[in-house]
C-alpha positions in Angstrom: -9.3 4.6 16.3 -5.8 3.6 15.4 -7.0 3.0 11.9 -8.5 6.5 11.7 -5.2 7.9 12.9 -3.3 5.7 10.5 -5.2 7.0 7.5 -4.6 10.7 8.1 -1.0 10.6 6.8 -2.3 8.8 3.7 -3.9 12.1 2.6 -0.6 13.9 3.1 1.6 11.3 1.3 -1.0 10.8 -1.5 -1.1 14.6 -2.1 2.7 14.8 -2.1 2.8 12.0 -4.7 0.1 13.6 -6.8 2.0 16.8 -7.0 5.3 15.0 -7.6 3.6 13.3 -10.5 3.6 16.5 -12.5 7.4 16.5 -12.2 7.5 12.8 -13.3 5.4 13.5 -16.3 7.5 16.5 -17.4 10.8 14.6 -16.9 10.6 11.4 -18.9 14.0 10.2 -17.9 13.1 10.4 -14.2 9.7 8.8 -15.0 11.5 6.0 -16.8 13.9 5.4 -13.9 10.9 5.3 -11.5 9.2 2.7 -13.8 12.4 0.6 -13.6 12.6 1.0 -9.9 8.9 0.0 -9.6 9.6 -3.2 -11.6 12.7 -4.0 -9.5 10.8 -3.3 -6.3 7.9 -5.6 -7.3 10.4 -8.3 -8.4 12.4 -8.0 -5.1 9.2 -8.2 -2.9 8.1 -11.2 -4.9 11.5 -12.9 -4.4 11.6 -12.1 -0.7 8.1 -13.6 -0.3 9.0 -16.6 -2.4 12.1 -17.5 -0.2 10.6 -16.3 3.1 10.7 -18.9 5.8 7.2 -19.8 6.8 6.6 -19.0 10.5 3.2 -19.9 11.9 0.9 -17.1 13.0 -0.4 -17.6 16.6 -3.5 -16.1 18.1 -2.8 -14.3 21.4 -5.4 -14.9 24.0 -6.2 -12.8 27.1 -4.6 -9.7 25.7 -5.3 -6.8 28.1 -6.7 -3.6 26.6 -5.8 -0.4 28.4 -8.2 2.3 29.3 -6.6 4.8 26.9 -8.5 7.7 25.4 -9.7 7.7 21.8 -7.3 10.6 21.1 -4.3 8.6 22.2 -5.3 5.8 19.8 -5.7 8.2 16.9 -2.3 9.8 17.8 -0.7 6.3 17.9 -2.1 5.6 14.4 -0.9 9.0 13.1 2.5 8.5 14.6 2.9 5.0 13.2 1.8 6.0 9.7 3.9 9.2 9.6 7.0 7.2 10.5 6.2 4.5 7.9 9.0 5.0 5.4 7.0 3.0 2.8 4.0 5.3 2.4 5.4 8.0 0.2 7.3 5.6 -2.1 4.1 3.6 -2.2 2.0 6.5 -3.4 4.7 7.6 -5.9 4.8 4.1 -7.3 1.0 4.1 -7.6 1.3 7.3 -9.6 4.1 5.7 -11.8 1.8 2.7 -12.3 -1.1 4.9 -13.4 1.2 6.9 -15.7 2.4 3.8 -17.4 -1.0 2.3 -18.0 -2.9 5.6 -18.6 -5.6 4.3 -16.3 -5.9 7.6 -14.4 -5.0 11.0 -15.6 -5.3 13.9 -13.1 -5.7 17.0 -15.1 -7.4 19.6 -12.9 -7.2 20.5 -9.3 -10.6 19.1 -8.7 -9.4 15.7 -10.1 -6.4 15.8 -7.8 -8.5 16.7 -4.8 -11.1 14.0 -5.5 -8.3 11.5 -6.0 -6.6 12.4 -2.7 -9.8 12.3 -0.7 -10.9 9.1 -2.4 -7.6 7.5 -1.7 -7.7 8.4 1.9 -11.3 7.4 2.4 -10.6 4.2 0.5 -7.7 3.4 2.8 -9.9 4.0 5.8 -12.7 1.7 4.5 -10.1 -0.9 3.6 -8.6 -0.8 7.2 -12.0 -0.9 8.8 -13.1 -3.8 6.6 -9.9 -5.6 7.3 -10.3 -5.2 11.0 -13.9 -6.4 10.7 -13.0 -9.5 8.7 -10.0 -10.4 10.8 -12.0 -9.9 14.0 -15.0 -12.0 12.8 -13.0 -14.7 11.0 -9.8 -14.7 13.0 -9.3 -18.5 13.0 -10.0 -18.8 9.3 -7.6 -15.9 8.5 -4.9 -17.4 10.7 -5.3 -20.8 9.0 -5.0 -19.2 5.6 -1.9 -17.4 6.7 -0.5 -20.6 8.1 -0.9 -22.3 4.7 2.5 -23.2 3.3 1.5 -21.6 -0.1 0.5 -18.2 1.4 3.8 -16.5 0.7 4.2 -18.3 -2.6 0.9 -16.9 -3.9 1.8 -13.4 -2.7 5.2 -13.7 -4.4 3.6 -14.8 -7.7 1.2 -11.8 -7.6 4.1 -9.3 -7.1 6.2 -10.9 -9.8 3.2 -10.9 -12.2 2.8 -7.1 -11.6 6.6 -6.7 -12.3 6.3 -8.7 -15.5 3.2 -6.7 -16.6 5.0 -3.4 -15.9 8.1 -4.6 -17.8 5.9 -5.6 -20.8 4.2 -2.2 -20.7 7.6 -0.4 -20.5 9.0 -2.3 -23.4 5.9 -1.7 -25.6 6.0 2.1 -25.1 
């Protein structure tokens, strides 16, 4: 239920980013700046993950679950997602990425609506799948996260995205 609530703001933030995208496409200087910011952001996330001190993840046992209503869980998910300062920048960076690679071009209102609905439903499926996998394979997931190379692999992925974007920006 928290996942369902957490996905609702995804629709709003994705829609805001889709309509902000028109502004980005019309203002090439702003789009270029966002491309640079995206590269710097990916590089910084990679650097933070590379130098992050590894702290072991521990499974909590005997956690009490309260008798709270489904609505309160949905509300908790909505509240947490609405207060997440990373959601709107995330969706704007996704739009910047799509603009730079020409993978996706939203030309009609139907395209935009389909993209927004698909993004929200995709986020919901991702969260539900993640909950299912982590619940079923909790010990395996924790052992992977406790691997000393976990953050290094994530760091390399973010830095690779930054390099790919930089190459794309240079070749424009």
